Short mmCIF file of the C-alpha atoms (twelve columns), coordinates in Angstrom:
data_MODEL
# 
_entry.id   MODEL 
# 
loop_
_atom_site.group_PDB 
_atom_site.id 
_atom_site.type_symbol 
_atom_site.label_atom_id 
_atom_site.label_alt_id 
_atom_site.label_comp_id 
_atom_site.label_asym_id 
_atom_site.label_seq_id 
_atom_site.Cartn_x 
_atom_site.Cartn_y 
_atom_site.Cartn_z 
_atom_site.pdbx_PDB_model_num 
ATOM 1   C CA . MET A 1   37.409 30.131 70.738 1 
ATOM 2   C CA . ALA A 2   33.937 30.591 72.030 1 
ATOM 3   C CA . ALA A 3   31.857 31.749 74.928 1 
ATOM 4   C CA . ASP A 4   31.382 28.619 76.827 1 
ATOM 5   C CA . ILE A 5   29.717 30.171 79.813 1 
ATOM 6   C CA . HIS A 6   26.040 30.658 79.088 1 
ATOM 7   C CA . PRO A 7   22.714 29.697 80.723 1 
ATOM 8   C CA . PRO A 8   20.723 26.954 79.005 1 
ATOM 9   C CA . VAL A 9   19.712 27.901 75.604 1 
ATOM 10  C CA . LEU A 10  17.210 26.436 73.063 1 
ATOM 11  C CA . THR A 11  19.820 25.010 70.768 1 
ATOM 12  C CA . ASP A 12  21.109 22.825 73.826 1 
ATOM 13  C CA . TYR A 13  18.230 20.470 73.027 1 
ATOM 14  C CA . ILE A 14  19.775 19.723 69.663 1 
ATOM 15  C CA . ALA A 15  23.526 20.360 70.398 1 
ATOM 16  C CA . ASN A 16  23.597 18.099 73.447 1 
ATOM 17  C CA . PRO A 17  22.487 14.771 71.888 1 
ATOM 18  C CA . LEU A 18  24.354 15.704 68.598 1 
ATOM 19  C CA . PHE A 19  27.525 16.256 70.474 1 
ATOM 20  C CA . HIS A 20  27.392 13.217 72.802 1 
ATOM 21  C CA . SER A 21  26.236 10.826 69.900 1 
ATOM 22  C CA . MET A 22  29.346 11.783 67.736 1 
ATOM 23  C CA . GLU A 23  31.788 12.897 70.470 1 
ATOM 24  C CA . SER A 24  34.783 11.177 68.927 1 
ATOM 25  C CA . PHE A 25  34.085 12.780 65.524 1 
ATOM 26  C CA . TRP A 26  33.752 16.200 67.021 1 
ATOM 27  C CA . ASN A 27  36.861 15.762 69.208 1 
ATOM 28  C CA . LYS A 28  38.910 14.695 66.197 1 
ATOM 29  C CA . TRP A 29  38.209 18.036 64.548 1 
ATOM 30  C CA . ASP A 30  38.377 20.035 67.851 1 
ATOM 31  C CA . VAL A 31  34.824 21.034 67.723 1 
ATOM 32  C CA . GLY A 32  33.198 21.841 71.046 1 
ATOM 33  C CA . HIS A 33  29.681 21.908 72.416 1 
ATOM 34  C CA . SER A 34  29.692 25.731 72.181 1 
ATOM 35  C CA . ASP A 35  30.737 25.530 68.472 1 
ATOM 36  C CA . LEU A 36  27.645 23.409 67.798 1 
ATOM 37  C CA . ASN A 37  25.515 25.760 69.642 1 
ATOM 38  C CA . ASN A 38  26.967 28.643 67.690 1 
ATOM 39  C CA . VAL A 39  26.396 27.005 64.281 1 
ATOM 40  C CA . LEU A 40  22.760 26.242 65.379 1 
ATOM 41  C CA . ASN A 41  22.049 29.874 66.407 1 
ATOM 42  C CA . THR A 42  23.676 31.061 63.241 1 
ATOM 43  C CA . TRP A 43  21.377 28.848 61.206 1 
ATOM 44  C CA . ILE A 44  18.339 30.206 63.131 1 
ATOM 45  C CA . VAL A 45  19.413 33.703 62.255 1 
ATOM 46  C CA . MET A 46  19.836 32.795 58.562 1 
ATOM 47  C CA . ILE A 47  16.534 30.867 58.351 1 
ATOM 48  C CA . ALA A 48  14.677 33.734 60.033 1 
ATOM 49  C CA . LEU A 49  16.161 36.349 57.650 1 
ATOM 50  C CA . ILE A 50  15.433 34.234 54.527 1 
ATOM 51  C CA . VAL A 51  11.825 33.455 55.637 1 
ATOM 52  C CA . LEU A 52  11.220 37.167 56.398 1 
ATOM 53  C CA . ALA A 53  12.604 38.184 52.865 1 
ATOM 54  C CA . VAL A 54  10.379 35.624 51.167 1 
ATOM 55  C CA . LEU A 55  7.263  36.777 53.078 1 
ATOM 56  C CA . VAL A 56  7.922  40.428 52.318 1 
ATOM 57  C CA . LYS A 57  8.636  39.655 48.748 1 
ATOM 58  C CA . ASN A 58  5.490  37.760 48.169 1 
ATOM 59  C CA . LYS A 59  3.445  40.654 49.567 1 
ATOM 60  C CA . LEU A 60  4.887  43.521 47.824 1 
ATOM 61  C CA . GLU A 61  2.400  46.247 46.825 1 
ATOM 62  C CA . ILE A 62  2.677  49.556 45.002 1 
ATOM 63  C CA . ILE A 63  1.329  51.356 48.010 1 
ATOM 64  C CA . PRO A 64  3.432  49.875 50.862 1 
ATOM 65  C CA . LYS A 65  1.740  48.988 54.094 1 
ATOM 66  C CA . GLY A 66  2.418  46.847 57.291 1 
ATOM 67  C CA . SER A 67  5.847  45.090 57.318 1 
ATOM 68  C CA . GLN A 68  6.687  46.480 53.877 1 
ATOM 69  C CA . ASN A 69  6.907  49.988 55.304 1 
ATOM 70  C CA . PHE A 70  9.461  48.827 57.861 1 
ATOM 71  C CA . TRP A 71  11.624 46.883 55.437 1 
ATOM 72  C CA . GLU A 72  11.553 49.785 52.744 1 
ATOM 73  C CA . VAL A 73  12.864 52.167 55.622 1 
ATOM 74  C CA . VAL A 74  15.648 49.531 56.387 1 
ATOM 75  C CA . VAL A 75  16.699 48.989 52.816 1 
ATOM 76  C CA . SER A 76  16.541 52.680 51.849 1 
ATOM 77  C CA . THR A 77  18.742 53.510 54.971 1 
ATOM 78  C CA . LEU A 78  21.289 50.888 54.142 1 
ATOM 79  C CA . GLU A 79  21.259 52.141 50.529 1 
ATOM 80  C CA . ASP A 80  21.897 55.718 51.659 1 
ATOM 81  C CA . ILE A 81  24.853 54.638 53.792 1 
ATOM 82  C CA . VAL A 82  26.302 52.694 50.752 1 
ATOM 83  C CA . VAL A 83  25.951 55.506 48.397 1 
ATOM 84  C CA . GLN A 84  27.165 58.208 50.813 1 
ATOM 85  C CA . THR A 85  30.259 56.030 51.767 1 
ATOM 86  C CA . MET A 86  31.114 54.581 48.360 1 
ATOM 87  C CA . GLY A 87  29.381 56.853 45.830 1 
ATOM 88  C CA . GLU A 88  27.286 55.685 42.910 1 
ATOM 89  C CA . LYS A 89  30.038 53.119 41.951 1 
ATOM 90  C CA . GLY A 90  29.108 51.412 45.338 1 
ATOM 91  C CA . ARG A 91  25.678 50.347 44.239 1 
ATOM 92  C CA . PRO A 92  26.721 47.028 42.869 1 
ATOM 93  C CA . TYR A 93  28.066 46.094 46.191 1 
ATOM 94  C CA . PHE A 94  24.716 46.992 47.974 1 
ATOM 95  C CA . PRO A 95  23.382 43.308 48.228 1 
ATOM 96  C CA . LEU A 96  26.676 42.301 49.960 1 
ATOM 97  C CA . ILE A 97  26.841 45.230 52.432 1 
ATOM 98  C CA . ALA A 98  23.132 45.012 53.182 1 
ATOM 99  C CA . SER A 99  23.357 41.249 53.745 1 
ATOM 100 C CA . LEU A 100 26.345 41.576 56.031 1 
ATOM 101 C CA . GLY A 101 24.705 44.430 57.988 1 
ATOM 102 C CA . LEU A 102 21.267 42.596 58.581 1 
ATOM 103 C CA . PHE A 103 23.101 39.285 59.354 1 
ATOM 104 C CA . ILE A 104 25.599 40.829 61.819 1 
ATOM 105 C CA . LEU A 105 22.903 42.914 63.519 1 
ATOM 106 C CA . SER A 106 20.530 39.983 63.880 1 
ATOM 107 C CA . CYS A 107 23.456 37.715 65.326 1 
ATOM 108 C CA . ASN A 108 24.283 40.377 67.782 1 
ATOM 109 C CA . LEU A 109 20.760 41.028 68.923 1 
ATOM 110 C CA . ILE A 110 19.448 37.431 69.192 1 
ATOM 111 C CA . GLY A 111 21.522 37.002 72.410 1 
ATOM 112 C CA . ILE A 112 19.079 39.369 74.194 1 
ATOM 113 C CA . LEU A 113 16.159 37.018 73.651 1 
ATOM 114 C CA . PRO A 114 15.630 34.338 76.369 1 
ATOM 115 C CA . TRP A 115 16.948 30.915 75.360 1 
ATOM 116 C CA . PHE A 116 19.226 32.252 72.669 1 
ATOM 117 C CA . GLN A 117 22.828 33.382 72.391 1 
ATOM 118 C CA . SER A 118 24.628 35.853 70.151 1 
ATOM 119 C CA . SER A 119 26.381 34.108 67.334 1 
ATOM 120 C CA . THR A 120 28.954 36.844 67.184 1 
ATOM 121 C CA . ASN A 121 30.283 36.027 70.603 1 
ATOM 122 C CA . ASN A 122 32.007 33.175 68.898 1 
ATOM 123 C CA . LEU A 123 35.341 34.008 67.215 1 
ATOM 124 C CA . ASN A 124 34.665 31.406 64.392 1 
ATOM 125 C CA . THR A 125 31.618 33.400 63.202 1 
ATOM 126 C CA . THR A 126 33.339 36.826 63.243 1 
ATOM 127 C CA . LEU A 127 36.376 35.347 61.605 1 
ATOM 128 C CA . ALA A 128 34.235 33.889 58.906 1 
ATOM 129 C CA . LEU A 129 32.616 37.324 58.353 1 
ATOM 130 C CA . ALA A 130 36.014 39.068 58.270 1 
ATOM 131 C CA . LEU A 131 37.232 36.592 55.595 1 
ATOM 132 C CA . VAL A 132 34.161 37.440 53.374 1 
ATOM 133 C CA . SER A 133 35.158 41.182 53.693 1 
ATOM 134 C CA . PHE A 134 38.828 40.391 52.939 1 
ATOM 135 C CA . VAL A 135 38.296 37.998 50.030 1 
ATOM 136 C CA . THR A 136 35.644 40.343 48.505 1 
ATOM 137 C CA . THR A 137 37.879 43.300 48.701 1 
ATOM 138 C CA . HIS A 138 40.621 41.723 46.761 1 
ATOM 139 C CA . TYR A 139 38.410 40.009 44.290 1 
ATOM 140 C CA . VAL A 140 36.965 43.334 43.455 1 
ATOM 141 C CA . GLY A 141 40.384 44.817 43.193 1 
ATOM 142 C CA . LEU A 142 41.553 42.012 40.900 1 
ATOM 143 C CA . THR A 143 38.408 42.228 38.814 1 
ATOM 144 C CA . HIS A 144 38.645 45.884 38.373 1 
ATOM 145 C CA . HIS A 145 42.275 46.396 37.731 1 
ATOM 146 C CA . GLY A 146 43.518 42.897 36.590 1 
ATOM 147 C CA . ALA A 147 47.284 42.454 37.171 1 
ATOM 148 C CA . LYS A 148 47.736 46.004 37.819 1 
ATOM 149 C CA . TYR A 149 46.133 45.593 41.172 1 
ATOM 150 C CA . VAL A 150 49.528 44.473 42.410 1 
ATOM 151 C CA . LYS A 151 50.617 48.180 42.268 1 
ATOM 152 C CA . HIS A 152 48.515 48.877 45.408 1 
ATOM 153 C CA . PHE A 153 51.082 46.933 47.389 1 
ATOM 154 C CA . MET A 154 54.347 48.476 45.908 1 
ATOM 155 C CA . GLY A 155 54.240 52.079 46.932 1 
ATOM 156 C CA . PRO A 156 54.574 55.167 44.730 1 
ATOM 157 C CA . VAL A 157 58.279 54.672 43.432 1 
ATOM 158 C CA . PRO A 158 60.055 51.341 42.537 1 
ATOM 159 C CA . TRP A 159 62.849 51.798 45.205 1 
ATOM 160 C CA . LEU A 160 60.230 51.605 47.965 1 
ATOM 161 C CA . ILE A 161 59.040 48.210 46.933 1 
ATOM 162 C CA . PRO A 162 61.165 46.129 49.350 1 
ATOM 163 C CA . LEU A 163 59.917 48.318 52.279 1 
ATOM 164 C CA . MET A 164 56.250 48.958 51.100 1 
ATOM 165 C CA . LEU A 165 55.449 45.318 49.911 1 
ATOM 166 C CA . PRO A 166 55.687 43.667 53.363 1 
ATOM 167 C CA . ILE A 167 54.045 46.554 55.146 1 
ATOM 168 C CA . GLU A 168 51.105 46.555 52.736 1 
ATOM 169 C CA . ILE A 169 50.774 42.692 53.017 1 
ATOM 170 C CA . ILE A 170 50.863 42.777 56.866 1 
ATOM 171 C CA . GLY A 171 48.381 45.765 56.754 1 
ATOM 172 C CA . HIS A 172 45.840 43.959 54.576 1 
ATOM 173 C CA . LEU A 173 46.168 40.707 56.631 1 
ATOM 174 C CA . SER A 174 45.735 42.596 59.918 1 
ATOM 175 C CA . ARG A 175 42.327 43.776 58.616 1 
ATOM 176 C CA . VAL A 176 41.113 40.276 59.180 1 
ATOM 177 C CA . LEU A 177 42.292 40.276 62.776 1 
ATOM 178 C CA . SER A 178 40.854 43.794 63.389 1 
ATOM 179 C CA . LEU A 179 37.419 43.045 61.973 1 
ATOM 180 C CA . SER A 180 36.985 39.776 63.757 1 
ATOM 181 C CA . PHE A 181 38.420 40.456 67.151 1 
ATOM 182 C CA . ARG A 182 36.622 43.812 67.481 1 
ATOM 183 C CA . LEU A 183 33.125 42.367 66.735 1 
ATOM 184 C CA . PHE A 184 33.933 39.319 68.818 1 
ATOM 185 C CA . GLY A 185 35.391 41.207 71.777 1 
ATOM 186 C CA . ASN A 186 32.543 43.594 72.146 1 
ATOM 187 C CA . ILE A 187 29.784 41.188 71.809 1 
ATOM 188 C CA . PHE A 188 31.382 38.606 74.103 1 
ATOM 189 C CA . GLY A 189 32.170 41.117 76.753 1 
ATOM 190 C CA . GLU A 190 28.640 42.383 76.859 1 
ATOM 191 C CA . ASP A 191 27.106 38.902 76.994 1 
ATOM 192 C CA . LEU A 192 29.546 37.892 79.672 1 
ATOM 193 C CA . ALA A 193 28.660 41.106 81.720 1 
ATOM 194 C CA . ILE A 194 24.857 40.387 81.346 1 
ATOM 195 C CA . ILE A 195 25.425 36.901 82.530 1 
ATOM 196 C CA . ILE A 196 27.335 37.801 85.609 1 
ATOM 197 C CA . LEU A 197 24.810 40.561 86.440 1 
ATOM 198 C CA . THR A 198 21.956 38.265 86.046 1 
ATOM 199 C CA . MET A 199 23.573 35.635 88.357 1 
ATOM 200 C CA . LEU A 200 24.309 38.281 90.968 1 
ATOM 201 C CA . VAL A 201 21.321 40.475 90.838 1 
ATOM 202 C CA . PRO A 202 18.624 38.673 88.716 1 
ATOM 203 C CA . PHE A 203 16.200 41.556 88.438 1 
ATOM 204 C CA . LEU A 204 16.367 45.251 87.062 1 
ATOM 205 C CA . VAL A 205 20.168 45.670 87.319 1 
ATOM 206 C CA . PRO A 206 20.975 43.743 84.052 1 
ATOM 207 C CA . LEU A 207 18.372 45.880 82.147 1 
ATOM 208 C CA . PRO A 208 20.862 48.813 81.593 1 
ATOM 209 C CA . MET A 209 23.319 46.499 80.161 1 
ATOM 210 C CA . MET A 210 20.733 45.102 77.855 1 
ATOM 211 C CA . PHE A 211 19.983 48.515 76.485 1 
ATOM 212 C CA . LEU A 212 23.689 49.116 76.111 1 
ATOM 213 C CA . GLN A 213 23.952 45.881 74.174 1 
ATOM 214 C CA . VAL A 214 21.306 47.016 71.756 1 
ATOM 215 C CA . PHE A 215 23.233 50.275 71.248 1 
ATOM 216 C CA . THR A 216 26.614 48.542 70.792 1 
ATOM 217 C CA . SER A 217 25.076 45.877 68.559 1 
ATOM 218 C CA . PHE A 218 24.076 48.648 66.072 1 
ATOM 219 C CA . ILE A 219 27.433 50.433 66.392 1 
ATOM 220 C CA . GLN A 220 29.462 47.274 65.791 1 
ATOM 221 C CA . THR A 221 27.425 46.418 62.829 1 
ATOM 222 C CA . LEU A 222 27.856 49.878 61.346 1 
ATOM 223 C CA . VAL A 223 31.668 49.902 62.012 1 
ATOM 224 C CA . PHE A 224 31.980 46.441 60.309 1 
ATOM 225 C CA . ILE A 225 30.033 47.437 57.175 1 
ATOM 226 C CA . MET A 226 31.698 50.837 57.037 1 
ATOM 227 C CA . LEU A 227 35.244 49.311 57.142 1 
ATOM 228 C CA . THR A 228 34.123 46.862 54.524 1 
ATOM 229 C CA . MET A 229 33.043 49.635 52.230 1 
ATOM 230 C CA . MET A 230 36.212 51.598 52.815 1 
ATOM 231 C CA . TYR A 231 38.324 48.548 51.901 1 
ATOM 232 C CA . ILE A 232 36.363 47.966 48.744 1 
ATOM 233 C CA . VAL A 233 36.639 51.640 47.675 1 
ATOM 234 C CA . GLY A 234 40.245 51.459 48.343 1 
ATOM 235 C CA . SER A 235 40.632 48.419 46.039 1 
ATOM 236 C CA . LEU A 236 38.690 50.336 43.306 1 
ATOM 237 C CA . GLU A 237 41.015 53.317 43.328 1 
ATOM 238 C CA . GLU A 238 43.844 53.577 40.888 1 
ATOM 239 C CA . ALA A 239 47.242 52.856 42.476 1 
ATOM 240 C CA . HIS A 240 49.701 55.884 42.561 1 
# 
């Protein structure tokens, strides 16, 4: 499921010939043109983040200046969010949370740039991110508690197991839907609104929506990483 209505984007120059040259292959796997565009936009975000990280790493100085000042503020802010939400036990998970935060925010904001579209207005991307959060949560729980982790799903007393087990399983599975559809719905809706406003009134009027998209992009990124941290903290707690 993807946002198929978009003005021409830069990745069309790759996606169009790639799709038509292997159309039978893509159709076999139910891969559409918008899916290819989404993958290409996602790779652009990943490559940009990796290149920026390498450039900053190679120019680290004891007394920061230039872009190092900016990235130190970004990293320290993310670190404060992790520690304040998860406590000191959350520091080992800082690389994951920071990576998710920077990647989701970049995917949200890239759609504001001309000739690009937001990668997170495609449900495939947001579902993959939600699965990363889901798998990590239960991997951490199993690693930390071992077989005792199953007690998280059984309730406080044995006679409640038949009731609590299916409720807990459904609740944990619904996290994937909640994380993926919330992010997808917000970004897709804003992209759609901007496209419609631009088609109707191509000047000035879309600008407030663009500012709103920047604000919402930060909020949705924060919501996603906050929920992920809360899920991980929950998996670390002892079952009662």
